[in-house]
Steps between C-alpha positions, in 0.01 A plus 500: 500500500320782675653826603632606840309828487220398265138611530187359343452810289746775415422817694582859423780641714411641843681824556783489753516122542815326372447260214615202708238575762223537243583166341502282807321165452156437641552134584780247538429345160612828337844501661775443247835334543412309816299210358673260742311687774185639339439268205231227497729262687704764686584492869270790592220369281515169683490674839192697404334191362567307822349780709808505725740790492817513712762765563743557213815684404507637144863510383589662169641802314321835489211542258398135482157545661553407868287782642229458237476125552467543877215747457323278248552198722315671782217590266461148367490347849281768663769603744540853628811655346747700708827630357803641677858568396792395716680814389249738659347288780612425853384302802217744576362464146513122527309503829222710344473264203490195728229654722289586197543146369396350837189715509415407144547133583245518782255608230581189301744630239872432468759750387762456232786722613737591216839619616711655227881481538455269798873427512555857626337414833752406768494167686278623782250655257492179297440297816197715582315337209529150644214511758247652259597252230464206734160596642358590157460871569673575169608316192837655433618564146845655505674631188876516460752547224768338714571134571269404790751239618740778592267787587211344695493324836491121492194507730308720256605292200388179671145640519481631142531355153749673268364563151743619234402769250690489171648787304270577207634385164493724193181335375319600816640854485383524138147407612509783753603748231221388270242541778645843574459596133139381504430700816670815370345461158831548318814313406833553667707726269780244467645315204556124531853527631409769754211289628745212556726739691211605724420135573859446613502821701201377699724225633211268581312764701142552380453825689827637360390411147181702532684791658747501211208494255352809668835676473516426128150636438578818696822560308376437145395788279211454261597250231840428654622139515805413707772262384726303736733792558209738546329302773822471696541875474141572606467267798876499571525150640339320783763396752557124512317314776802457721550576868863483597409370845239245402415203279573665162854573617562143617334342199722685253826447687412132528439489124832674434692267729345186353560622144870540576508161673320349202761641255248718313666839435203638309254439784754636747531823299121532479446477875798723571352763265159473667650561842700798383190634321304472824760701694672220686795595720818428295687406818243229569543363147876510542479300822277243336740459206779435748286239672431327168873494430583321826187285531445371146840533329754488776828334414373384162600851390658706783513799267119536535541650847760745367266601215203548738700726733643689203149563370401659829812718495438599137145609584632710790745661260271555201153536651182447299434417223854410386575305817204272436699345214751375753225307677378370164852382418528327837160331455603370156837382631344306787214359295750361248756382759530135608282437804587341833347518845776284648632787712149577624417141593847438648473798733148398608629151583798646690266729695283206600811311614624800699170511690486125544853442636523810717832643625742223415868588530693487172776237493793619710758459225347797308475729804762764572692478827604849603547402871700229679182354650351457156817335375489265800145414397631395154352799316667510158679170555532295183386773264643458151555814296339428164745704298781276622318184394508330157240657270453767774247266662535336841168313503446569868156496663357839592162401648445452874586143597144420619359595159731318267557616147190655332413598143263788430627642173422280200576699182320395182685428178410842354682822432802584714388242757603228256860604574430519874360146489827378347699666779278356773524152352878532477530614863269219613733253329805654667323504838424128467861430403640699794260328735621162367862600555427581860357159581 
């Protein structure tokens, strides 16, 4: 496997240029970690071979080669390369780029327009690409770290193919470090364990790996070799790739929720720790724990909701880091609790029925009659007070007459709901008996 930033021959460092910039690949075949796109049978390789290139959206984490691949793609297809960033560009900048591309096209050459962080353009700005994409003025290649389905207009997505860039694995990062050592003409001053730590710190980001390597070389004295503790002290620690408002946030909370639902306390603790480590808002985590308690455990263990709320209160009382243990305890409790979504599904069914049947009047026998007119209209007539009935159960109907009796809640034979099931079955038997007596 070739390297993301490989070159045909190692070169001596060029003063002032970052290592990642100096080690950019010269062609698509040298890109590492994206063989599904740039390998012999990759999607981009096939496009180039066919001689037909369409607009694309490159979706993937930072440091996976999106910008580099776009530039190389233009070079291998003889397209003019234009690059803008949605962070620093506005409508006026787009107009200039489009005019230049139109002029270039009259001279027989198309433009590959690379737009970094394309998701940061608003809807109107995204729509401005549509005409120049349709008439062939530009071949758009947009890069985004965010899910295009949520961040890009449907009209834009319908005219572009989404290509996914993968996070680099540790083998690919190791290849980058070896190429860096060849280029620098020296080994990284790290023992085996420290090198493994650096690979993990890179977090799948090739550019970050090379930046970390530069930091290590700058910090090391002559003959010094860092161990695992030493490298963490020297480079501190690269913050986890996690944006509390974007995909990383939702991916981890989804993983936490599903680990609890799947009764895996160890996985739940791992994702909880990752979110705390990334600086997640404890109140948000507390709310999500409460949701797990009511959505996935419910009446199978009603105590789960109490524990979830208590964890939030304990964190408010203790603060960090001691309060984090309360969340950990709640996550373990809920992951090991019996599971039931019967409350969740019952309420959804009841909500559908409420919308379907509209504003039906409840049966008059369960309505209060505070006025003479209401009494004359039979409000409250025939109501049987359950506490005065045998078994404290009257068996009366409480649904609107036009609906008839409904059943939404169907508890499974698990946890505390096993006892609830017995009660419901007993009341159903009594209801049938009372109905038979009335015939």
